[in-house]
C-alpha positions in Angstrom: 102.3 82.0 86.9 101.2 79.3 84.5 102.6 76.2 82.9 102.5 78.0 79.5 104.8 80.8 80.9 102.2 83.5 81.4 102.5 85.7 84.5 99.5 87.7 85.7 99.7 90.4 88.3 96.4 91.2 90.1 96.3 94.3 92.3 93.8 96.4 94.2 90.6 95.1 95.9 90.1 91.7 94.2 86.3 91.8 95.1 85.5 95.3 94.0 87.9 96.6 91.4 90.8 94.3 90.6 93.5 95.4 88.2 95.0 92.8 85.9 98.3 93.1 84.2 100.0 90.5 82.0 103.7 90.5 82.7 104.8 87.6 80.4 102.8 86.1 77.6 104.6 82.9 76.6 107.7 81.1 77.7 109.0 78.2 79.8 106.8 77.0 82.6 106.7 79.2 85.7 108.1 77.2 88.7 108.3 80.0 91.3 106.9 83.4 92.1 108.0 85.4 95.1 107.3 89.0 96.2 110.2 90.7 97.9 109.2 93.7 99.9 111.9 96.0 101.2 110.8 97.1 104.6 113.2 100.1 104.5 111.9 101.4 101.1 108.2 101.3 100.6 108.6 102.3 96.9 110.5 99.2 96.2 108.7 95.9 95.6 110.0 93.1 93.4 108.4 90.1 92.0 110.9 87.3 91.5 109.9 84.8 88.8 111.6 81.5 88.2 110.9 79.4 85.1 112.5 76.2 83.9 115.0 78.3 81.9 115.3 81.8 83.4 115.3 83.9 86.6 113.8 87.4 86.4 112.7 90.2 88.6 109.9 92.7 88.0 109.8 96.0 89.8 106.0 96.1 90.4 105.9 99.7 91.6 107.9 101.1 88.6 105.9 100.1 85.5 106.8 96.4 85.9 110.3 96.9 84.6 111.8 93.5 84.0 115.4 92.7 84.9 116.9 89.4 83.7 118.9 87.9 86.6 119.8 84.6 84.8 119.2 83.8 81.1 121.0 80.4 80.9 119.3 78.5 83.7 116.2 78.5 85.8 114.9 76.1 88.4 112.6 73.2 88.9 109.3 73.4 90.7 109.7 73.6 94.5 113.4 74.4 94.2 113.4 78.2 94.9 112.7 80.4 97.9 113.4 83.9 99.3 115.8 84.2 102.2 113.8 86.2 104.8 116.9 87.9 106.2 118.7 88.9 103.1 115.8 89.2 100.8 117.7 87.2 98.2 116.2 84.7 95.9 117.6 81.2 96.3 117.4 78.7 93.4 118.6 75.1 94.0 120.0 73.3 91.0 121.7 69.9 90.8 125.2 71.3 91.5 124.6 74.2 93.8 122.2 76.7 95.4 122.4 80.1 93.6 121.6 83.5 95.2 120.1 86.4 93.2 119.4 89.9 94.3 117.2 92.3 92.4 
């Protein structure tokens, strides 16, 4: 993720044949990126993205379908994480910590 809001997904062998995909072109600065693998379902892999103004999830194994989890607020840099037990995205803001599930 970049300060200009672009999000690049690189897959495959990065030394031999990397595959590059552009998920987002422009927008608010990206402040957090987290992969969420579901150990029980190998076909499910989400990429949580947090910007200064939004929270989204991309299903990386299903044509990078985007799901908007929050359109009204995002998070500052270093204010988000994934709970390893619940696989939920946590975003800390001034008044509370918010949980999101893809």
